[in-house]
C-alpha positions, 0 to 999 in steps of 0.5 A: 671246756675247750675243744683241746681239753675235751679231746685230751679227756677223751684220749685219756679215758679211751686208753683207760678203757683199752687197758681195761679190755686187755686185762678182762681178756687176761682174766677170763676167755668166756665171752659172756663173762668178758661182756659182763666185765667190759660193760662195768668198765665201759660204764665206769670210764664213761661216767668218770669222763663225764664228771671231769668234763661237767663238774666245775670244781673237779675240772679245776682239780683235774687240770690237764688230767693224767692216765693214773688219775683217769684210771682211779676215777674210772675204777671208782665209778665202775664199783658204783656201776657194780653196786647199781647192777647188783641192786637192779638184779635183786629187784629184777632178776633177768633171764639173760644175765650171766650168772653172778659171782658174789659182788665182793668177788666181782669187786675184786676182779674190778680192781685187777682190771684197772690195776688198783689198790685192793684195800682202798678200792674194796673199801670204797665199794662197800662204803658207797654200796652202803651209802646208796642203800641208805639214801634209797631207804631214807631219802627221795635222792641220792644227794648224800651219795653224790656229795661223798663221791664228789669228795672222793673224786676230788681227793683223787684229783689231788684235793682232799675234802674229808678226813675219811677216818672220822666218817661213820658209813653210811652217813644218814645226815651230812650234819652228823659228820663229826667235827673236823671230818670235812676239811673243805665243803666247797665242792660238796655243797655246790648244786652244780657239781652235785647235779654233775655227779648224779648225771655222770652216774646215770650216764655211766649206767646208760653206757653200761647197759648199752654195752651189755645189750649190744655186746 
């Protein structure tokens, strides 16, 4: 990626982040609540920027990018951060974390933070939350989550890969997808792109926890 492309991405996602901050401060005035929501938005925007910068396929679909697409990707990744956070809290309840609302309530708040489509975004949240749970129970990896997430991100960037109406969540094996569900498997089966998705999820998670710790 050229310096100009990297700078353009950085500016777009910084605008997404600043818009999210402004919306969070409209939603709540409680400092702990603001820090919690900002940490999710930070993880989402950082993870999304990482993916469009490191996935060869997504860089192609992303092109020069735009604010609307950057915002949609950040919303999707923030939902992933929420899923991870609630799963972590269930396993290791921390003493310092702000009291958590039901995850579907927090998911709805995240939608408003990014001015997203409520029906679409909440559906994405529950689908990928279920997929991560399934992968963790049945596989030693998140490759199915990453493949499906790559398809969803590609679609957001203008390159549909899956007819989602034909997908039964969670997907236990990719071979279980009914005939005709996958319209372009190329970005979903590229190891480089799948690794980029996993690395971007991890990068977003690190940014989320770092922001919350120092916020």
